[in-house]
C-alpha positions in Angstrom: 295.2 200.1 113.0 293.4 203.1 111.5 290.3 202.4 109.4 287.7 204.4 107.5 284.6 202.2 108.1 280.9 202.3 107.5 278.1 199.8 107.3 274.4 199.6 106.4 271.5 197.2 106.8 270.5 194.9 104.0 267.3 194.3 102.2 267.8 190.6 102.6 266.6 188.7 105.7 269.6 186.5 105.4 272.2 189.3 105.9 273.3 190.9 109.2 274.9 193.9 107.6 276.9 195.1 104.6 280.1 197.0 105.4 283.1 198.7 103.8 286.5 199.8 105.1 289.8 201.2 104.0 293.1 201.1 105.8 295.0 204.3 106.3 298.1 202.9 107.9 299.6 199.6 109.0 299.2 198.3 112.5 297.7 195.6 114.7 294.3 194.8 116.1 292.4 192.0 117.9 289.9 190.0 115.8 287.2 189.0 118.3 285.4 185.7 118.2 282.4 185.9 115.9 279.4 183.6 115.2 279.0 185.0 111.7 280.6 184.2 108.4 281.3 186.7 105.6 282.0 187.3 102.0 284.8 189.9 101.6 286.0 191.7 98.6 289.6 193.0 99.0 291.1 195.6 96.5 294.8 196.3 96.8 297.3 197.6 94.3 295.0 197.0 91.4 294.1 193.4 92.4 290.7 192.2 93.5 290.3 189.1 95.8 286.9 187.5 96.7 287.2 185.6 100.0 284.7 183.5 101.9 285.6 183.8 105.6 284.2 181.6 108.4 283.3 182.2 112.1 285.9 182.5 114.8 285.9 180.8 118.1 288.5 182.9 119.9 290.1 186.3 119.9 293.2 186.5 117.7 295.8 189.3 117.5 296.4 190.2 113.9 299.0 192.4 112.2 298.4 194.2 108.9 300.6 196.0 106.4 298.3 196.8 103.5 298.2 200.6 103.5 295.4 201.8 101.2 293.6 198.5 100.9 289.8 198.6 100.6 287.3 196.0 101.6 283.6 195.4 101.1 281.9 192.7 103.3 278.6 190.9 103.4 278.0 189.5 106.9 275.4 186.8 107.0 273.0 186.0 109.8 273.7 182.9 111.9 271.9 180.0 110.4 272.4 181.1 106.8 275.0 179.1 104.9 276.3 177.9 101.6 276.1 174.0 101.3 279.0 174.4 98.8 281.2 176.0 101.4 279.8 175.1 104.9 280.9 177.3 107.7 282.7 174.5 109.6 285.2 174.1 106.8 286.0 177.9 107.0 286.2 178.2 110.8 289.1 180.1 112.4 290.8 181.6 109.4 290.5 178.7 107.0 289.4 181.2 104.4 288.7 180.4 100.8 289.7 182.7 98.0 287.5 182.0 95.0 289.3 181.8 91.6 289.4 185.0 89.5 287.6 185.0 86.2 288.4 188.6 85.2 289.5 191.7 87.0 285.9 192.3 88.1 284.5 188.7 88.4 285.2 185.4 90.0 284.3 181.7 89.5 281.6 180.1 91.7 280.1 176.7 90.9 281.1 176.8 87.3 279.8 180.3 86.6 281.4 183.8 86.5 280.0 186.2 89.0 280.5 189.9 89.0 282.2 191.2 92.1 279.6 192.9 94.3 279.9 196.6 95.4 278.7 198.2 98.6 275.7 199.5 96.7 274.6 196.4 94.8 275.4 193.7 97.4 271.7 193.0 98.0 271.2 192.0 94.3 274.2 189.7 94.5 272.7 188.0 97.6 269.4 187.7 95.9 271.1 185.9 93.0 272.8 183.5 95.3 269.4 182.6 96.8 267.8 182.1 93.3 270.6 179.8 92.3 270.2 177.7 95.4 273.7 178.5 96.6 272.6 180.3 99.8 270.0 178.8 102.2 268.9 179.2 105.8 268.2 176.4 108.3 264.7 177.2 109.8 265.3 175.1 112.9 268.5 176.9 113.8 266.9 180.3 113.2 263.9 179.3 115.4 266.1 178.0 118.3 268.2 181.2 118.2 265.0 183.2 118.5 263.9 181.2 121.6 261.2 179.2 119.9 260.5 175.6 121.0 261.6 172.6 119.0 261.2 168.8 119.2 264.7 167.7 118.1 267.0 165.6 120.3 270.1 167.3 121.6 272.3 165.3 119.2 270.1 166.1 116.2 270.1 169.8 117.1 273.9 169.8 117.4 274.2 168.3 113.9 271.9 171.0 112.5 273.9 173.8 114.3 277.3 172.5 113.1 276.1 172.2 109.5 274.5 175.6 109.4 276.8 177.7 111.6 280.1 175.7 112.0 279.6 176.1 115.7 277.8 174.3 118.5 274.8 176.0 120.1 276.8 176.3 123.4 279.7 178.1 121.7 277.3 180.5 120.0 275.7 181.3 123.4 279.1 181.8 125.0 280.3 184.2 122.3 277.0 186.2 122.3 277.1 186.5 126.1 280.7 187.8 126.0 279.6 190.4 123.5 276.7 191.4 125.7 279.1 191.7 128.6 281.3 194.1 126.5 278.2 196.2 125.7 277.3 196.5 129.4 280.8 197.4 130.5 281.1 200.0 127.7 277.9 201.6 128.9 279.1 201.9 132.5 277.8 198.8 134.1 280.1 197.6 136.9 282.0 194.3 136.6 280.1 192.7 139.5 276.7 193.8 138.1 277.7 192.4 134.7 278.5 189.1 136.3 275.1 188.9 138.0 273.1 190.2 135.0 274.5 187.7 132.5 274.8 184.7 134.8 278.5 184.3 135.1 279.7 182.2 138.1 282.0 185.0 139.4 284.4 187.7 138.3 287.0 185.1 137.3 284.5 183.3 135.0 283.7 186.6 133.3 287.4 187.5 132.9 288.3 184.2 131.4 285.4 184.4 128.9 286.2 187.9 127.7 289.9 187.2 127.4 289.1 184.1 125.3 286.4 185.6 123.0 287.3 189.3 122.9 291.0 189.3 123.8 290.5 191.8 126.7 289.8 191.5 130.4 286.7 193.3 131.7 288.7 195.9 133.6 290.4 197.0 130.4 287.1 197.2 128.4 285.6 199.4 131.2 288.7 201.5 131.4 288.8 202.2 127.7 285.1 203.1 127.5 285.7 205.6 130.3 
């Protein structure tokens, strides 16, 4: 699938990035596993759709036919969530399209909200925070940064599932697969990637990348070359 794509950082500490894209032709692609959830604005044939999209726990082949569709996305940092639409309820393509108010606004918790643009998305996020609709779990954030905690394993799992829709182990597995992809794309050999990231063996690495990224390591290395 051919895209025009660009992204930018956000002023908000709760946002991973803000991006926009436009399709130039129909086609197919692999949607990789992701620990993040997003808000996505889709514009196509004069219609605007505002979607809340959850994390993904496996790679999924997707086909697309919307030539000329345009998207704006706000990707949130892991540990940031909306109590009204927790990530676990959105996981693996159980997306929610919020009801349209006008051609340029949608309904959220009883109020009409203007559809954000690529340029003003930061202000939109700031309003979500002021209204108490977007929060961050400080414990989850601290654990992901490697800081110590005093919660039991069960309590920690409950916090992770509530704030991310994923277990801590699943997040670690997805992030490790993405690190492996980066190493392979930058010329690290398969065996060195296995050793650097603590996989048991080449088979373990292969199974992980096929599950989370939809590609075996040899294919990732070959494409990068």
